[in-house]
C-alpha positions in Angstrom: 96.9 111.6 88.2 99.4 109.5 89.0 98.1 106.7 87.5 98.3 108.5 83.9 101.7 109.9 84.8 103.3 106.0 85.4 104.2 106.9 89.1 103.0 104.8 92.6 101.4 106.3 95.4 102.8 106.5 99.3 99.8 107.3 101.2 100.0 108.3 105.0 97.8 108.1 107.9 95.2 105.7 105.6 93.0 105.7 109.3 92.6 109.7 108.7 94.9 110.6 111.9 92.3 108.1 113.5 89.1 109.3 112.2 88.6 105.9 110.0 88.5 104.3 113.5 85.1 105.3 114.9 86.6 107.7 117.9 85.5 110.5 116.7 81.8 111.8 116.8 79.5 114.3 115.4 79.6 116.2 119.3 83.5 116.8 118.3 82.7 118.8 115.5 81.5 121.6 117.7 84.1 121.5 120.3 85.2 124.9 121.7 88.6 124.4 122.3 89.8 123.3 118.7 91.2 126.4 118.4 93.6 125.5 121.5 97.2 123.4 120.8 96.7 121.1 123.5 98.7 118.4 121.5 95.5 116.1 121.2 95.3 114.4 118.3 91.1 115.1 117.9 92.3 119.3 118.1 94.7 118.5 115.7 92.1 117.1 113.4 89.7 119.8 114.2 92.4 122.3 113.4 93.8 120.8 110.3 90.1 119.9 109.0 90.3 116.3 109.0 87.6 116.2 111.3 84.4 117.3 109.1 80.7 115.8 108.3 82.4 114.1 105.1 84.9 112.0 107.1 82.6 111.1 109.8 80.4 109.6 106.7 83.2 107.9 105.3 84.3 106.7 108.8 80.5 105.4 109.5 80.8 103.5 105.8 84.1 102.0 106.9 82.2 101.0 110.6 79.8 99.1 108.8 82.0 97.2 107.0 83.9 96.1 109.3 81.0 94.9 111.6 79.8 92.9 109.0 83.6 91.4 108.2 84.0 90.8 111.5 87.0 93.1 111.5 87.9 96.2 112.8 88.0 99.4 111.3 91.7 100.1 112.0 92.0 96.7 109.7 89.4 97.9 107.0 90.7 101.6 106.5 94.6 100.1 105.5 93.0 97.6 103.7 90.6 99.4 101.6 94.0 101.9 101.1 96.3 99.0 99.8 93.5 97.2 97.4 94.1 100.0 95.0 96.7 98.9 92.4 98.4 102.5 92.3 99.5 102.1 96.0 102.6 100.9 96.5 102.7 101.2 100.1 100.5 102.5 103.1 102.3 104.1 106.1 100.6 103.3 108.8 100.9 105.4 112.7 100.3 102.6 115.1 102.0 104.0 118.6 101.5 101.1 120.1 102.4 97.3 119.8 98.8 96.4 119.7 97.9 99.2 117.4 100.5 97.8 115.0 99.0 94.0 115.1 95.3 95.5 114.8 96.4 97.4 111.4 98.6 94.0 110.2 95.4 92.6 110.2 94.2 94.8 107.2 96.4 91.7 104.8 93.6 89.4 105.7 90.7 91.7 105.1 88.5 90.9 101.4 85.8 93.3 100.4 82.7 91.8 98.5 82.3 94.4 95.2 79.4 95.7 97.3 81.2 97.0 100.5 84.1 98.3 98.5 81.6 100.3 96.3 79.5 101.6 99.7 83.1 102.5 100.3 84.0 104.3 97.3 80.7 106.1 97.0 81.0 107.5 100.9 84.8 108.6 99.9 83.7 109.9 96.5 85.3 113.5 95.8 82.6 115.7 94.8 84.2 117.9 92.1 81.6 121.2 92.7 81.7 124.2 90.7 81.8 124.2 87.6 81.3 120.7 87.3 77.5 120.2 89.6 76.8 123.3 87.1 77.7 121.4 84.0 76.0 118.2 85.2 72.7 120.6 85.8 69.5 120.1 84.3 69.6 123.3 83.2 72.5 122.9 81.2 71.5 119.8 79.3 68.4 121.9 78.2 71.0 124.4 77.2 72.7 121.8 75.5 70.1 119.5 74.1 68.2 122.5 72.6 65.7 122.3 75.0 65.6 125.4 76.5 62.7 127.7 74.8 64.2 131.1 74.9 61.7 134.2 74.7 62.3 137.4 73.2 60.8 140.6 73.9 60.1 143.5 71.5 
């Protein structure tokens, strides 16, 4: 939408509140204290829907690419965001000098086409209903005239 309207994008949290760093696991999805606001980033992510199976799948893809490149996930996440031509700037959330220095390594990350394809596939937005219905085999049968309708008398 932003591209179509000529708008720049300034995303924040290219590491998804730390989820893309790999510091959370699927075991964290079942945390019983998630409803308690103790100020931790984990509970914040759980309570706000940021720590999900889908996001952990994306984190796995980021980790795999980081390993291949000999980089950290804290470099791959922002680098992936910055390679989008619609992104004018990305706001990182480094809390320490070490985190900032690690994030700045994103400026030196180069991806292969295969790596980018894996990241994009992992993060592809599922459109859901009615798109899933319209793309179904059943709907293709209906629209292509292959559906056989029996009438009863």
